[in-house]
C-alpha positions in Angstrom: 0.0 0.0 0.0 1.2 3.5 -0.8 -0.4 6.8 -0.4 0.5 10.5 -0.2 -0.9 13.4 1.8 0.1 17.0 1.2 -0.4 20.1 3.4 0.8 23.7 3.5 2.0 24.9 6.8 2.4 28.7 7.5 5.9 28.3 8.9 9.4 28.5 7.5 10.7 25.3 6.0 13.6 25.3 8.5 11.2 25.5 11.4 9.0 22.6 10.1 12.0 20.4 9.4 13.5 21.1 12.9 10.3 20.1 14.5 9.7 17.0 12.3 13.3 15.8 12.7 12.9 15.6 16.5 10.8 12.4 16.4 10.3 12.7 20.1 7.7 15.4 19.1 5.6 12.7 17.3 3.2 12.1 20.2 2.3 15.8 20.3 0.6 15.6 16.9 0.0 11.8 16.3 -3.0 10.8 18.4 -2.1 7.1 18.2 1.3 7.5 20.0 2.0 7.7 23.7 5.8 8.2 23.6 8.8 8.3 21.2 12.3 8.1 22.6 15.7 8.4 20.9 17.7 5.2 21.7 20.9 5.9 19.7 23.8 8.2 20.7 24.9 11.3 18.9 23.1 13.9 16.9 20.0 12.9 15.0 20.7 11.9 11.4 20.8 8.9 9.1 20.9 5.7 11.3 19.4 7.3 14.4 17.1 4.9 16.2 13.9 5.4 18.2 11.5 3.4 20.2 7.9 4.4 20.5 4.8 3.3 22.2 1.6 3.0 20.1 -1.7 3.3 22.0 -4.1 2.8 19.1 -5.4 0.4 17.8 -3.7 -1.6 20.5 -0.8 -0.9 22.8 2.5 -2.0 21.2 6.2 -1.0 21.1 7.8 -0.1 17.8 11.3 0.6 16.5 12.1 3.3 14.0 15.3 4.2 12.1 16.1 7.5 10.2 17.0 6.5 6.6 17.3 10.0 5.0 18.1 13.3 6.7 18.5 16.3 4.4 18.0 19.5 6.5 15.0 21.6 5.4 14.1 19.3 2.5 13.7 15.5 3.3 13.3 13.2 6.3 12.7 9.5 5.8 12.0 6.8 8.4 11.5 3.1 8.3 10.2 0.6 10.9 7.2 -1.4 12.0 4.1 0.7 12.7 1.5 -1.6 14.3 0.9 -4.4 11.8 2.7 -2.7 9.0 6.4 -2.6 7.9 6.7 1.0 6.8 8.7 3.5 4.9 7.7 7.1 5.6 9.0 10.1 3.6 8.5 13.8 4.4 9.4 16.1 1.6 9.5 19.9 2.4 9.5 22.7 -0.1 9.1 26.5 0.3 5.6 27.7 -0.5 5.4 31.5 -0.3 6.3 32.3 3.3 5.4 28.8 4.4 6.2 25.1 3.7 4.6 22.6 1.4 4.9 19.2 3.3 4.4 16.0 1.3 4.1 12.8 3.3 4.3 9.5 1.4 3.7 6.3 3.3 4.6 2.8 2.0 3.0 0.1 4.2 3.5 -3.6 3.9 0.9 -5.5 6.0 1.7 -8.6 7.8 -0.3 -11.5 9.2 -4.1 -11.3 9.1 -4.1 -7.6 8.2 -3.1 -8.6 4.6 -6.7 -9.7 4.0 -8.2 -6.3 4.9 -5.2 -4.1 3.8 -7.1 -2.4 0.9 -9.8 -1.3 3.4 -7.3 -0.4 6.1 -5.4 1.8 3.6 -8.3 4.2 3.3 -8.6 4.6 7.1 -4.9 4.9 7.6 -4.6 7.6 4.9 -7.4 9.5 6.6 -5.8 9.2 10.0 -2.4 10.4 8.7 -4.2 13.4 7.1 -5.7 14.2 10.5 -2.3 14.0 12.1 -0.8 16.3 9.5 -3.6 18.8 10.2 -2.8 18.6 13.9 0.9 19.2 13.1 -0.1 22.2 11.0 -2.2 23.7 13.8 0.5 23.1 16.4 3.3 24.7 14.3 1.2 27.7 13.2 0.3 28.4 16.9 3.9 28.6 17.9 
């Protein structure tokens, strides 16, 4: 499954990237997460690892790794998100005085979820869009 959501945020690209690149901020705008914690040493960049606690649809622990880190333009992450192995890309581009944020998700279902994956994709895309709207609201209030 692959889908893309795009949103314009009325903040400078550098500000949006800095906030996104600190994955410990994820629970502030992703309603399905309880905590995200950096588990590797050193500054955040390619290879940085995180552990997060998902609360929805069920409580689980997940591992993430940063696979691309291009300040102010691209952040990519891979890991297991619930029942999906995922690759998540955030592309940022200036848009007037703000930022055009394009989020592409590639999800590979495992187990029984494979059967309902096409239906789940619609719900997941909608949930991701809602999270991006929450991110927009949060950053524009700052």
